[in-house]
A tleap script that builds the chain and sets N, CA, C and O, in Angstrom:
source leaprc.protein.ff14SB
mol = sequence {
  NTHR ASN PRO ASN VAL GLY VAL ASP ASP GLU
  PRO ASP VAL LEU ASP ALA GLU VAL THR ALA
  PRO VAL SER THR SER PRO SER PRO LYS LYS
  ARG GLY GLY ALA ARG THR ARG ARG THR PRO
  GLN PRO ILE ASP LEU ASP LEU THR SER GLY
  GLY ILE PRO LEU LYS GLY PHE ILE GLU GLN
  LYS LYS PRO ASP GLY ASP ILE LYS ARG TYR
  LEU ALA ILE ALA TYR TRP LEU LYS LYS TYR
  ARG THR ILE ASN GLU VAL ASN MET ASP HIE
  ALA TYR THR CYS TYR ARG TYR LEU GLY TRP
  GLN VAL PRO GLY ASP ALA SER ALA PRO LEU
  ARG ALA MET LYS SER THR ARG TYR GLY TRP
  MET THR ALA GLY SER ILE ARG GLY ALA TYR
  VAL ILE ASN HIE ILE ALA GLU ASN GLN VAL
  GLU GLN MET GLY ASN CGLU
}
set mol.1.N position { 63.665 58.171 121.552 }
set mol.1.CA position { 64.227 59.671 122.461 }
set mol.1.C position { 65.614 59.689 122.334 }
set mol.1.O position { 65.983 60.862 122.270 }
set mol.2.N position { 66.409 59.021 122.278 }
set mol.2.CA position { 67.767 58.668 122.353 }
set mol.2.C position { 67.957 60.289 121.201 }
set mol.2.O position { 68.134 61.464 121.521 }
set mol.3.N position { 67.786 59.482 119.537 }
set mol.3.CA position { 68.099 60.658 118.851 }
set mol.3.C position { 67.579 62.213 119.121 }
set mol.3.O position { 68.309 63.141 118.773 }
set mol.4.N position { 66.465 62.436 119.670 }
set mol.4.CA position { 66.094 63.517 119.928 }
set mol.4.C position { 67.233 64.542 120.950 }
set mol.4.O position { 67.508 65.742 120.918 }
set mol.5.N position { 67.678 63.434 121.791 }
set mol.5.CA position { 68.505 64.621 122.863 }
set mol.5.C position { 69.769 65.075 122.162 }
set mol.5.O position { 70.206 66.205 122.381 }
set mol.6.N position { 70.497 64.076 121.159 }
set mol.6.CA position { 71.685 64.446 120.510 }
set mol.6.C position { 71.390 65.848 119.856 }
set mol.6.O position { 72.155 66.812 119.906 }
set mol.7.N position { 70.311 65.816 119.310 }
set mol.7.CA position { 69.764 67.168 118.495 }
set mol.7.C position { 69.523 68.147 119.254 }
set mol.7.O position { 69.548 69.307 118.842 }
set mol.8.N position { 69.279 67.850 120.365 }
set mol.8.CA position { 69.124 68.894 121.520 }
set mol.8.C position { 70.366 69.348 121.642 }
set mol.8.O position { 70.559 70.487 121.216 }
set mol.9.N position { 71.578 68.569 122.271 }
set mol.9.CA position { 72.801 68.982 122.702 }
set mol.9.C position { 73.418 69.866 121.255 }
set mol.9.O position { 74.071 70.888 121.464 }
set mol.10.N position { 73.218 69.499 120.102 }
set mol.10.CA position { 74.179 70.071 119.058 }
set mol.10.C position { 73.969 72.028 118.937 }
set mol.10.O position { 74.849 72.807 118.571 }
set mol.11.N position { 72.898 72.301 119.262 }
set mol.11.CA position { 72.897 73.786 119.371 }
set mol.11.C position { 73.454 74.247 120.276 }
set mol.11.O position { 74.051 75.286 119.995 }
set mol.12.N position { 73.558 73.784 121.710 }
set mol.12.CA position { 74.366 74.500 122.373 }
set mol.12.C position { 75.957 74.477 122.000 }
set mol.12.O position { 76.701 75.428 122.241 }
set mol.13.N position { 76.386 73.236 121.365 }
set mol.13.CA position { 77.868 73.320 121.034 }
set mol.13.C position { 78.145 74.451 119.963 }
set mol.13.O position { 79.093 75.229 120.065 }
set mol.14.N position { 77.086 74.472 118.763 }
set mol.14.CA position { 77.539 75.031 117.796 }
set mol.14.C position { 77.199 76.562 118.416 }
set mol.14.O position { 77.914 77.428 117.911 }
set mol.15.N position { 76.370 76.985 119.281 }
set mol.15.CA position { 76.119 78.450 119.639 }
set mol.15.C position { 77.493 78.814 120.391 }
set mol.15.O position { 78.028 79.911 120.228 }
set mol.16.N position { 78.055 77.765 121.269 }
set mol.16.CA position { 79.492 77.717 121.776 }
set mol.16.C position { 80.338 78.443 121.098 }
set mol.16.O position { 80.769 79.568 121.348 }
set mol.17.N position { 80.643 77.440 119.853 }
set mol.17.CA position { 81.560 77.947 119.013 }
set mol.17.C position { 81.480 79.471 118.144 }
set mol.17.O position { 82.456 80.137 117.798 }
set mol.18.N position { 80.055 79.794 117.912 }
set mol.18.CA position { 79.676 80.903 117.462 }
set mol.18.C position { 80.437 82.354 118.475 }
set mol.18.O position { 81.171 83.280 118.128 }
set mol.19.N position { 80.018 82.088 119.406 }
set mol.19.CA position { 80.463 83.153 120.373 }
set mol.19.C position { 81.817 83.388 120.558 }
set mol.19.O position { 82.248 84.525 120.744 }
set mol.20.N position { 82.589 82.306 120.517 }
set mol.20.CA position { 83.740 82.249 120.821 }
set mol.20.C position { 84.632 83.278 119.741 }
set mol.20.O position { 85.374 84.013 120.393 }
set mol.21.N position { 84.706 83.443 118.638 }
set mol.21.CA position { 85.463 84.136 117.657 }
set mol.21.C position { 85.107 85.596 117.938 }
set mol.21.O position { 85.892 86.544 117.975 }
set mol.22.N position { 83.387 85.615 118.187 }
set mol.22.CA position { 83.367 87.303 118.370 }
set mol.22.C position { 83.574 88.269 119.333 }
set mol.22.O position { 83.375 89.483 119.283 }
set mol.23.N position { 84.171 87.283 120.576 }
set mol.23.CA position { 84.645 87.679 121.840 }
set mol.23.C position { 86.132 88.452 121.456 }
set mol.23.O position { 86.561 89.471 121.997 }
set mol.24.N position { 86.808 87.640 120.331 }
set mol.24.CA position { 87.856 88.235 119.967 }
set mol.24.C position { 87.976 88.898 118.968 }
set mol.24.O position { 88.641 88.416 118.051 }
set mol.25.N position { 87.331 90.315 118.799 }
set mol.25.CA position { 87.120 90.475 117.575 }
set mol.25.C position { 88.299 91.084 116.858 }
set mol.25.O position { 88.170 91.291 115.652 }
set mol.26.N position { 89.785 91.493 117.640 }
set mol.26.CA position { 90.673 91.829 116.446 }
set mol.26.C position { 91.484 90.953 115.955 }
set mol.26.O position { 92.330 91.442 115.206 }
set mol.27.N position { 91.555 89.372 116.165 }
set mol.27.CA position { 91.752 88.486 115.243 }
set mol.27.C position { 91.099 88.551 114.122 }
set mol.27.O position { 91.758 88.873 113.134 }
set mol.28.N position { 89.719 88.285 113.960 }
set mol.28.CA position { 89.495 88.034 113.199 }
set mol.28.C position { 89.509 89.180 111.951 }
set mol.28.O position { 89.195 88.889 110.797 }
set mol.29.N position { 89.830 90.224 112.285 }
set mol.29.CA position { 89.990 91.446 111.244 }
set mol.29.C position { 91.292 91.319 110.711 }
set mol.29.O position { 91.419 91.602 109.520 }
set mol.30.N position { 92.473 90.882 111.465 }
set mol.30.CA position { 93.741 90.617 111.385 }
set mol.30.C position { 93.659 89.294 109.949 }
set mol.30.O position { 94.058 89.477 108.799 }
set mol.31.N position { 93.212 88.402 110.343 }
set mol.31.CA position { 92.870 87.275 109.519 }
set mol.31.C position { 92.200 87.454 108.111 }
set mol.31.O position { 92.557 86.968 107.038 }
set mol.32.N position { 90.887 88.470 108.452 }
set mol.32.CA position { 90.223 88.756 107.248 }
set mol.32.C position { 91.082 89.201 106.292 }
set mol.32.O position { 91.200 88.791 105.137 }
set mol.33.N position { 91.858 90.340 107.024 }
set mol.33.CA position { 92.743 91.271 105.885 }
set mol.33.C position { 93.496 90.241 105.299 }
set mol.33.O position { 93.317 90.022 104.101 }
set mol.34.N position { 94.497 89.414 106.077 }
set mol.34.CA position { 95.283 88.524 104.995 }
set mol.34.C position { 95.032 87.702 104.029 }
set mol.34.O position { 95.733 87.489 103.041 }
set mol.35.N position { 93.570 87.019 104.433 }
set mol.35.CA position { 93.225 86.075 103.383 }
set mol.35.C position { 92.986 86.572 101.905 }
set mol.35.O position { 93.030 85.822 100.929 }
set mol.36.N position { 92.723 87.948 101.854 }
set mol.36.CA position { 92.395 88.505 100.666 }
set mol.36.C position { 93.612 88.837 99.548 }
set mol.36.O position { 93.590 88.965 98.324 }
set mol.37.N position { 94.587 88.908 100.463 }
set mol.37.CA position { 96.013 88.969 99.672 }
set mol.37.C position { 96.641 87.857 99.291 }
set mol.37.O position { 96.880 86.874 99.991 }
set mol.38.N position { 96.930 88.045 98.060 }
set mol.38.CA position { 97.869 86.748 97.253 }
set mol.38.C position { 99.371 86.327 98.001 }
set mol.38.O position { 100.166 87.262 98.093 }
set mol.39.N position { 99.714 85.297 98.416 }
set mol.39.CA position { 100.793 84.984 98.970 }
set mol.39.C position { 101.873 84.816 98.132 }
set mol.39.O position { 101.996 84.092 97.145 }
set mol.40.N position { 102.749 85.692 98.731 }
set mol.40.CA position { 104.224 85.807 97.208 }
set mol.40.C position { 104.593 84.429 97.118 }
set mol.40.O position { 104.297 83.595 97.973 }
set mol.41.N position { 105.232 84.199 96.089 }
set mol.41.CA position { 105.879 83.268 95.299 }
set mol.41.C position { 107.432 82.984 95.612 }
set mol.41.O position { 107.391 83.466 96.744 }
set mol.42.N position { 108.374 82.692 95.517 }
set mol.42.CA position { 109.745 82.897 94.946 }
set mol.42.C position { 109.585 82.414 93.492 }
set mol.42.O position { 108.904 81.480 93.069 }
set mol.43.N position { 110.589 83.504 92.654 }
set mol.43.CA position { 110.571 83.083 91.461 }
set mol.43.C position { 112.084 82.711 91.112 }
set mol.43.O position { 112.919 82.888 92.000 }
set mol.44.N position { 112.472 82.230 89.935 }
set mol.44.CA position { 114.033 82.456 89.360 }
set mol.44.C position { 114.530 83.159 89.259 }
set mol.44.O position { 114.192 83.775 88.248 }
set mol.45.N position { 115.582 83.743 89.937 }
set mol.45.CA position { 116.251 85.109 89.929 }
set mol.45.C position { 117.602 84.605 90.034 }
set mol.45.O position { 117.992 83.682 90.749 }
set mol.46.N position { 118.287 85.347 89.211 }
set mol.46.CA position { 120.335 85.251 89.135 }
set mol.46.C position { 120.383 86.411 90.140 }
set mol.46.O position { 120.007 87.524 89.773 }
set mol.47.N position { 120.925 86.160 91.671 }
set mol.47.CA position { 121.093 87.366 92.449 }
set mol.47.C position { 122.672 87.353 92.449 }
set mol.47.O position { 123.187 88.342 92.972 }
set mol.48.N position { 123.504 86.410 91.955 }
set mol.48.CA position { 124.846 86.434 92.333 }
set mol.48.C position { 125.855 86.736 91.125 }
set mol.48.O position { 127.038 86.916 91.412 }
set mol.49.N position { 125.545 86.784 90.108 }
set mol.49.CA position { 126.127 87.157 89.155 }
set mol.49.C position { 126.245 88.543 88.364 }
set mol.49.O position { 125.290 89.310 88.492 }
set mol.50.N position { 127.076 88.855 87.741 }
set mol.50.CA position { 126.889 90.477 87.163 }
set mol.50.C position { 127.609 91.232 87.592 }
set mol.50.O position { 128.610 90.730 88.103 }
set mol.51.N position { 127.526 92.478 87.615 }
set mol.51.CA position { 128.269 93.512 87.753 }
set mol.51.C position { 128.634 93.587 88.815 }
set mol.51.O position { 129.795 93.838 89.138 }
set mol.52.N position { 127.575 93.355 89.672 }
set mol.52.CA position { 127.584 93.441 91.611 }
set mol.52.C position { 126.797 92.520 91.788 }
set mol.52.O position { 125.906 92.611 90.944 }
set mol.53.N position { 126.607 91.418 92.639 }
set mol.53.CA position { 126.119 90.658 93.353 }
set mol.53.C position { 124.755 91.363 94.232 }
set mol.53.O position { 124.989 92.314 94.978 }
set mol.54.N position { 123.586 90.926 94.114 }
set mol.54.CA position { 122.653 91.638 95.124 }
set mol.54.C position { 123.243 91.786 96.436 }
set mol.54.O position { 123.449 92.919 96.873 }
set mol.55.N position { 123.537 90.752 97.111 }
set mol.55.CA position { 124.344 91.188 98.150 }
set mol.55.C position { 125.192 92.145 98.800 }
set mol.55.O position { 125.244 92.692 99.901 }
set mol.56.N position { 125.913 92.152 97.600 }
set mol.56.CA position { 127.048 93.268 97.883 }
set mol.56.C position { 126.730 94.520 97.737 }
set mol.56.O position { 127.334 95.409 98.336 }
set mol.57.N position { 125.476 94.804 96.703 }
set mol.57.CA position { 125.093 95.629 96.501 }
set mol.57.C position { 124.000 96.430 97.520 }
set mol.57.O position { 123.602 97.591 97.426 }
set mol.58.N position { 123.600 95.235 98.687 }
set mol.58.CA position { 122.602 95.639 99.627 }
set mol.58.C position { 123.754 96.129 100.561 }
set mol.58.O position { 123.518 97.123 101.247 }
set mol.59.N position { 125.297 95.374 100.683 }
set mol.59.CA position { 125.784 95.716 101.701 }
set mol.59.C position { 126.368 97.245 101.484 }
set mol.59.O position { 126.596 97.891 102.506 }
set mol.60.N position { 126.606 97.818 100.276 }
set mol.60.CA position { 127.154 99.263 100.286 }
set mol.60.C position { 126.214 100.069 100.727 }
set mol.60.O position { 126.516 100.922 101.561 }
set mol.61.N position { 124.557 99.925 100.133 }
set mol.61.CA position { 123.692 100.758 100.221 }
set mol.61.C position { 122.758 100.699 101.504 }
set mol.61.O position { 121.785 101.407 101.762 }
set mol.62.N position { 123.248 99.793 102.145 }
set mol.62.CA position { 122.426 99.866 103.343 }
set mol.62.C position { 121.410 100.407 104.138 }
set mol.62.O position { 121.332 101.054 105.182 }
set mol.63.N position { 120.462 99.804 103.084 }
set mol.63.CA position { 118.889 100.344 103.097 }
set mol.63.C position { 118.297 100.105 104.377 }
set mol.63.O position { 118.663 99.079 104.951 }
set mol.64.N position { 117.373 100.914 105.001 }
set mol.64.CA position { 116.966 100.703 106.316 }
set mol.64.C position { 115.584 100.711 106.053 }
set mol.64.O position { 115.130 101.513 105.236 }
set mol.65.N position { 114.664 99.694 106.810 }
set mol.65.CA position { 113.204 99.779 106.606 }
set mol.65.C position { 112.749 99.061 105.168 }
set mol.65.O position { 113.384 99.044 104.113 }
set mol.66.N position { 111.666 98.571 105.413 }
set mol.66.CA position { 111.224 97.951 104.087 }
set mol.66.C position { 111.118 98.501 102.708 }
set mol.66.O position { 111.507 97.970 101.667 }
set mol.67.N position { 110.544 99.622 102.863 }
set mol.67.CA position { 110.454 100.748 101.893 }
set mol.67.C position { 111.731 100.888 101.180 }
set mol.67.O position { 111.684 100.699 99.965 }
set mol.68.N position { 112.756 101.156 101.659 }
set mol.68.CA position { 114.227 101.501 101.153 }
set mol.68.C position { 114.699 100.109 100.691 }
set mol.68.O position { 115.389 100.091 99.671 }
set mol.69.N position { 114.392 98.815 101.366 }
set mol.69.CA position { 114.748 97.897 100.942 }
set mol.69.C position { 114.201 97.432 99.855 }
set mol.69.O position { 114.981 97.000 99.006 }
set mol.70.N position { 112.831 97.387 99.587 }
set mol.70.CA position { 112.317 97.392 98.495 }
set mol.70.C position { 112.888 97.983 97.199 }
set mol.70.O position { 113.271 97.417 96.175 }
set mol.71.N position { 112.831 99.403 97.561 }
set mol.71.CA position { 113.213 100.277 96.308 }
set mol.71.C position { 115.100 100.086 96.139 }
set mol.71.O position { 115.578 100.760 95.226 }
set mol.72.N position { 115.906 99.393 96.803 }
set mol.72.CA position { 117.242 98.842 96.612 }
set mol.72.C position { 117.157 97.746 95.424 }
set mol.72.O position { 117.806 97.571 94.393 }
set mol.73.N position { 116.110 97.116 96.006 }
set mol.73.CA position { 115.862 95.622 94.978 }
set mol.73.C position { 115.588 95.989 93.855 }
set mol.73.O position { 116.273 95.533 92.940 }
set mol.74.N position { 114.531 96.904 93.555 }
set mol.74.CA position { 113.918 97.154 92.503 }
set mol.74.C position { 115.013 98.086 91.530 }
set mol.74.O position { 114.877 98.167 90.309 }
set mol.75.N position { 115.994 98.693 92.212 }
set mol.75.CA position { 116.858 99.468 91.408 }
set mol.75.C position { 117.833 98.405 90.768 }
set mol.75.O position { 118.094 98.485 89.568 }
set mol.76.N position { 118.380 97.401 91.564 }
set mol.76.CA position { 119.320 96.501 91.511 }
set mol.76.C position { 118.492 95.653 90.267 }
set mol.76.O position { 119.024 95.493 89.168 }
set mol.77.N position { 117.443 95.252 90.509 }
set mol.77.CA position { 116.952 94.281 89.496 }
set mol.77.C position { 116.735 95.015 87.988 }
set mol.77.O position { 116.527 94.325 86.989 }
set mol.78.N position { 116.789 96.127 87.946 }
set mol.78.CA position { 116.500 97.350 86.647 }
set mol.78.C position { 117.712 97.091 86.125 }
set mol.78.O position { 117.811 96.483 85.059 }
set mol.79.N position { 119.011 97.614 86.965 }
set mol.79.CA position { 120.006 98.189 86.559 }
set mol.79.C position { 121.171 96.995 86.164 }
set mol.79.O position { 121.905 97.024 85.176 }
set mol.80.N position { 121.126 95.932 87.228 }
set mol.80.CA position { 122.094 94.823 86.648 }
set mol.80.C position { 120.830 93.340 86.173 }
set mol.80.O position { 121.310 92.271 85.798 }
set mol.81.N position { 119.772 93.466 86.240 }
set mol.81.CA position { 119.092 92.155 85.231 }
set mol.81.C position { 118.143 92.610 84.294 }
set mol.81.O position { 117.377 91.834 83.723 }
set mol.82.N position { 118.158 94.295 84.035 }
set mol.82.CA position { 117.194 94.420 82.926 }
set mol.82.C position { 115.901 93.976 83.516 }
set mol.82.O position { 115.173 93.535 82.627 }
set mol.83.N position { 115.423 93.939 84.546 }
set mol.83.CA position { 113.936 93.819 84.860 }
set mol.83.C position { 113.139 95.019 85.311 }
set mol.83.O position { 113.337 95.320 86.488 }
set mol.84.N position { 112.224 95.826 84.603 }
set mol.84.CA position { 112.327 96.896 84.560 }
set mol.84.C position { 110.497 97.169 85.492 }
set mol.84.O position { 109.985 98.177 85.980 }
set mol.85.N position { 110.138 96.095 85.399 }
set mol.85.CA position { 108.976 95.781 86.225 }
set mol.85.C position { 109.286 94.910 87.367 }
set mol.85.O position { 110.023 93.950 87.145 }
set mol.86.N position { 108.753 95.132 88.772 }
set mol.86.CA position { 108.948 94.118 89.870 }
set mol.86.C position { 107.450 93.882 90.394 }
set mol.86.O position { 106.499 94.604 90.096 }
set mol.87.N position { 107.404 92.939 91.087 }
set mol.87.CA position { 106.144 92.796 92.061 }
set mol.87.C position { 106.750 92.270 93.252 }
set mol.87.O position { 107.951 92.182 93.511 }
set mol.88.N position { 105.496 91.845 94.123 }
set mol.88.CA position { 106.011 91.270 95.256 }
set mol.88.C position { 106.812 89.996 95.368 }
set mol.88.O position { 107.431 89.766 96.406 }
set mol.89.N position { 106.829 89.228 94.437 }
set mol.89.CA position { 107.641 88.014 94.043 }
set mol.89.C position { 109.003 88.464 94.055 }
set mol.89.O position { 109.721 87.995 94.938 }
set mol.90.N position { 109.404 89.129 93.397 }
set mol.90.CA position { 110.807 89.673 93.343 }
set mol.90.C position { 111.049 89.967 94.462 }
set mol.90.O position { 111.965 89.284 94.922 }
set mol.91.N position { 110.565 90.827 95.267 }
set mol.91.CA position { 110.879 91.400 96.473 }
set mol.91.C position { 111.189 90.294 97.609 }
set mol.91.O position { 112.238 90.157 98.239 }
set mol.92.N position { 109.783 89.404 97.718 }
set mol.92.CA position { 110.263 88.093 98.559 }
set mol.92.C position { 111.356 87.149 98.382 }
set mol.92.O position { 112.042 86.659 99.279 }
set mol.93.N position { 111.459 86.909 96.889 }
set mol.93.CA position { 112.523 85.910 96.855 }
set mol.93.C position { 113.697 86.778 97.139 }
set mol.93.O position { 114.477 86.099 97.806 }
set mol.94.N position { 114.097 87.767 96.973 }
set mol.94.CA position { 115.493 88.711 97.080 }
set mol.94.C position { 115.483 88.819 98.989 }
set mol.94.O position { 116.500 88.672 99.666 }
set mol.95.N position { 114.403 89.041 99.429 }
set mol.95.CA position { 114.185 88.952 100.737 }
set mol.95.C position { 114.703 87.653 101.397 }
set mol.95.O position { 115.450 87.663 102.375 }
set mol.96.N position { 114.202 86.410 100.725 }
set mol.96.CA position { 114.337 85.167 101.145 }
set mol.96.C position { 116.052 85.169 101.345 }
set mol.96.O position { 116.707 85.028 102.378 }
set mol.97.N position { 116.476 85.376 100.005 }
set mol.97.CA position { 117.884 85.270 99.620 }
set mol.97.C position { 118.826 85.872 100.780 }
set mol.97.O position { 119.806 85.261 101.209 }
set mol.98.N position { 118.463 87.001 101.190 }
set mol.98.CA position { 119.460 87.897 101.930 }
set mol.98.C position { 119.026 87.520 103.330 }
set mol.98.O position { 119.650 88.123 104.202 }
set mol.99.N position { 118.157 86.713 103.734 }
set mol.99.CA position { 117.524 86.186 105.169 }
set mol.99.C position { 116.820 87.309 106.227 }
set mol.99.O position { 116.803 87.336 107.458 }
set mol.100.N position { 116.331 88.088 105.361 }
set mol.100.CA position { 115.422 89.108 105.784 }
set mol.100.C position { 114.112 88.754 105.985 }
set mol.100.O position { 113.608 88.111 105.064 }
set mol.101.N position { 113.141 89.096 107.319 }
set mol.101.CA position { 111.874 89.023 107.215 }
set mol.101.C position { 111.212 89.710 106.544 }
set mol.101.O position { 111.242 90.940 106.488 }
set mol.102.N position { 110.394 88.816 105.836 }
set mol.102.CA position { 109.521 89.189 104.535 }
set mol.102.C position { 108.175 90.002 105.462 }
set mol.102.O position { 107.683 89.497 106.471 }
set mol.103.N position { 107.731 91.352 104.865 }
set mol.103.CA position { 106.777 92.106 105.673 }
set mol.103.C position { 105.070 90.948 105.640 }
set mol.103.O position { 104.772 90.024 104.883 }
set mol.104.N position { 104.549 91.373 106.440 }
set mol.104.CA position { 103.061 90.483 106.418 }
set mol.104.C position { 102.097 90.678 105.297 }
set mol.104.O position { 101.328 89.821 104.860 }
set mol.105.N position { 102.261 92.200 104.785 }
set mol.105.CA position { 101.830 92.331 103.577 }
set mol.105.C position { 102.838 92.793 102.565 }
set mol.105.O position { 103.306 93.930 102.515 }
set mol.106.N position { 103.211 91.484 101.516 }
set mol.106.CA position { 104.333 91.809 100.894 }
set mol.106.C position { 104.546 92.812 99.684 }
set mol.106.O position { 105.618 93.002 99.110 }
set mol.107.N position { 103.264 93.454 99.383 }
set mol.107.CA position { 103.105 94.316 98.345 }
set mol.107.C position { 103.210 95.869 99.037 }
set mol.107.O position { 103.618 96.832 98.389 }
set mol.108.N position { 102.750 95.962 100.544 }
set mol.108.CA position { 102.772 97.267 100.592 }
set mol.108.C position { 103.779 97.889 100.536 }
set mol.108.O position { 103.495 99.087 100.532 }
set mol.109.N position { 104.725 97.739 100.493 }
set mol.109.CA position { 105.961 98.840 100.146 }
set mol.109.C position { 106.045 99.097 99.067 }
set mol.109.O position { 106.450 100.216 98.748 }
set mol.110.N position { 105.714 98.208 98.167 }
set mol.110.CA position { 105.675 98.655 96.578 }
set mol.110.C position { 104.260 99.677 96.570 }
set mol.110.O position { 104.285 100.618 95.777 }
set mol.111.N position { 103.347 99.543 97.220 }
set mol.111.CA position { 102.181 100.359 96.896 }
set mol.111.C position { 102.538 101.809 97.270 }
set mol.111.O position { 102.444 102.830 96.588 }
set mol.112.N position { 103.078 101.592 98.844 }
set mol.112.CA position { 103.253 102.658 99.358 }
set mol.112.C position { 104.344 103.736 98.320 }
set mol.112.O position { 104.187 104.948 98.174 }
set mol.113.N position { 105.155 103.107 97.857 }
set mol.113.CA position { 106.117 103.878 96.968 }
set mol.113.C position { 105.467 104.488 95.672 }
set mol.113.O position { 106.138 105.330 95.075 }
set mol.114.N position { 104.258 104.159 95.187 }
set mol.114.CA position { 103.619 104.431 94.170 }
set mol.114.C position { 102.999 105.699 94.620 }
set mol.114.O position { 102.829 106.673 93.887 }
set mol.115.N position { 102.709 105.635 95.730 }
set mol.115.CA position { 101.815 106.903 96.781 }
set mol.115.C position { 102.509 107.944 96.415 }
set mol.115.O position { 103.706 107.933 96.128 }
set mol.116.N position { 101.393 109.375 96.415 }
set mol.116.CA position { 102.296 110.583 96.553 }
set mol.116.C position { 103.055 111.390 97.568 }
set mol.116.O position { 103.644 112.469 97.628 }
set mol.117.N position { 102.629 109.881 98.701 }
set mol.117.CA position { 104.260 110.588 99.680 }
set mol.117.C position { 105.452 110.434 99.091 }
set mol.117.O position { 106.367 111.256 99.141 }
set mol.118.N position { 105.477 108.990 98.310 }
set mol.118.CA position { 106.934 108.605 97.846 }
set mol.118.C position { 107.283 109.092 96.394 }
set mol.118.O position { 108.204 109.878 96.171 }
set mol.119.N position { 106.717 108.719 95.721 }
set mol.119.CA position { 106.247 109.008 93.919 }
set mol.119.C position { 107.502 108.448 93.639 }
set mol.119.O position { 108.077 109.250 92.903 }
set mol.120.N position { 108.244 107.438 93.863 }
set mol.120.CA position { 109.024 106.512 93.625 }
set mol.120.C position { 108.933 105.376 92.424 }
set mol.120.O position { 109.887 104.961 91.766 }
set mol.121.N position { 107.520 104.969 92.300 }
set mol.121.CA position { 107.052 104.253 91.112 }
set mol.121.C position { 106.171 104.503 90.321 }
set mol.121.O position { 105.666 105.607 90.524 }
set mol.122.N position { 105.650 103.804 89.275 }
set mol.122.CA position { 104.889 104.012 88.798 }
set mol.122.C position { 104.171 102.510 88.508 }
set mol.122.O position { 104.775 101.448 88.656 }
set mol.123.N position { 102.790 102.621 88.073 }
set mol.123.CA position { 101.825 101.163 87.720 }
set mol.123.C position { 102.595 100.490 86.537 }
set mol.123.O position { 102.889 101.073 85.493 }
set mol.124.N position { 102.832 99.417 86.783 }
set mol.124.CA position { 103.563 98.383 85.654 }
set mol.124.C position { 102.385 98.224 84.515 }
set mol.124.O position { 101.308 98.814 84.428 }
set mol.125.N position { 102.955 97.246 83.699 }
set mol.125.CA position { 101.670 96.694 82.503 }
set mol.125.C position { 100.355 95.895 83.210 }
set mol.125.O position { 99.160 95.974 82.925 }
set mol.126.N position { 100.971 95.185 84.128 }
set mol.126.CA position { 99.968 94.558 85.011 }
set mol.126.C position { 99.415 94.688 86.292 }
set mol.126.O position { 100.316 95.101 87.022 }
set mol.127.N position { 98.397 94.543 86.913 }
set mol.127.CA position { 98.400 94.433 88.526 }
set mol.127.C position { 99.085 94.076 89.264 }
set mol.127.O position { 99.096 92.857 89.435 }
set mol.128.N position { 99.824 94.751 89.921 }
set mol.128.CA position { 100.928 94.099 91.036 }
set mol.128.C position { 102.289 94.242 90.598 }
set mol.128.O position { 103.274 93.780 91.173 }
set mol.129.N position { 102.272 94.941 89.498 }
set mol.129.CA position { 103.483 95.446 88.656 }
set mol.129.C position { 103.724 96.812 89.021 }
set mol.129.O position { 102.848 97.676 88.975 }
set mol.130.N position { 105.230 97.065 89.483 }
set mol.130.CA position { 105.623 98.364 89.371 }
set mol.130.C position { 106.948 98.884 88.817 }
set mol.130.O position { 107.942 98.197 89.057 }
set mol.131.N position { 107.092 99.982 88.122 }
set mol.131.CA position { 108.178 100.379 87.581 }
set mol.131.C position { 108.955 101.175 88.681 }
set mol.131.O position { 108.281 101.714 89.559 }
set mol.132.N position { 110.382 101.298 88.709 }
set mol.132.CA position { 111.139 102.430 89.424 }
set mol.132.C position { 111.249 103.763 88.592 }
set mol.132.O position { 111.583 103.533 87.430 }
set mol.133.N position { 111.124 104.631 88.780 }
set mol.133.CA position { 111.586 106.127 88.040 }
set mol.133.C position { 112.608 106.805 88.740 }
set mol.133.O position { 113.015 106.645 89.891 }
set mol.134.N position { 113.015 107.726 87.694 }
set mol.134.CA position { 114.344 108.333 87.741 }
set mol.134.C position { 114.743 108.922 89.308 }
set mol.134.O position { 115.845 108.785 89.838 }
set mol.135.N position { 113.602 109.583 89.879 }
set mol.135.CA position { 113.452 109.955 91.173 }
set mol.135.C position { 113.841 109.166 92.281 }
set mol.135.O position { 114.429 109.595 93.273 }
set mol.136.N position { 113.385 107.635 92.012 }
set mol.136.CA position { 113.787 106.581 93.106 }
set mol.136.C position { 115.140 105.982 92.729 }
set mol.136.O position { 115.861 105.356 93.505 }
set mol.137.N position { 115.415 106.261 91.383 }
set mol.137.CA position { 116.947 105.732 91.237 }
set mol.137.C position { 117.950 106.964 92.075 }
set mol.137.O position { 118.877 106.627 92.811 }
set mol.138.N position { 117.674 108.049 91.881 }
set mol.138.CA position { 118.824 108.948 92.611 }
set mol.138.C position { 118.371 108.713 94.077 }
set mol.138.O position { 119.465 108.483 94.591 }
set mol.139.N position { 117.683 108.645 94.838 }
set mol.139.CA position { 117.605 107.965 96.142 }
set mol.139.C position { 118.468 106.768 96.407 }
set mol.139.O position { 119.263 106.669 97.342 }
set mol.140.N position { 118.216 105.831 95.443 }
set mol.140.CA position { 119.100 104.593 95.540 }
set mol.140.C position { 120.584 105.210 95.855 }
set mol.140.O position { 121.283 105.108 96.863 }
set mol.141.N position { 120.790 105.851 94.682 }
set mol.141.CA position { 122.040 106.194 94.504 }
set mol.141.C position { 122.911 107.148 95.373 }
set mol.141.O position { 124.138 107.201 95.285 }
set mol.142.N position { 122.172 107.876 96.199 }
set mol.142.CA position { 122.365 108.481 97.487 }
set mol.142.C position { 122.586 107.372 98.567 }
set mol.142.O position { 123.442 107.688 99.393 }
set mol.143.N position { 122.095 106.326 98.724 }
set mol.143.CA position { 122.473 105.482 99.901 }
set mol.143.C position { 123.641 105.042 99.966 }
set mol.143.O position { 124.332 104.790 98.979 }
set mol.144.N position { 124.003 104.898 101.206 }
set mol.144.CA position { 125.215 104.480 101.669 }
set mol.144.C position { 126.157 105.473 101.718 }
set mol.144.O position { 127.210 105.166 102.277 }
set mol.145.N position { 126.043 106.721 101.224 }
set mol.145.CA position { 126.810 107.658 101.345 }
set mol.145.C position { 126.761 108.943 102.237 }
set mol.145.O position { 127.491 109.934 102.199 }
set mol.146.N position { 125.516 108.604 103.189 }
set mol.146.CA position { 124.833 109.450 104.186 }
set mol.146.C position { 126.211 109.410 105.358 }
set mol.146.O position { 126.128 110.010 106.430 }
savepdb mol mol.pdb
quit
């Protein structure tokens, strides 16, 4: 009879575990969305040499907000590193180097710049890669002059 008592107790424990997450509905939504996204990885980039190091360029341009920061990074990588296609790993690496807080969705600013609202990026040759266009380059060139 002892094994039966243990089995009878188990469903109560399982039911309690199942009902706990249901009562906190906002948390699973946040965690569910985050799980589907790839975690950005640092990549090997030279951020200190060349015409102007990344840090000096960012200090000149003073981009505010993640979208303008990503834009400035994409511009710098294209102009000073001849990297025409950028992805969230490029931005992540630069953010970490500059000591900035990486956005929770590291590719969101890139996707936003591709949207019609901005129109600053086009799709790259592979999924998750983006190419800065001349309209965006003009935006960056105007930064810091305002």
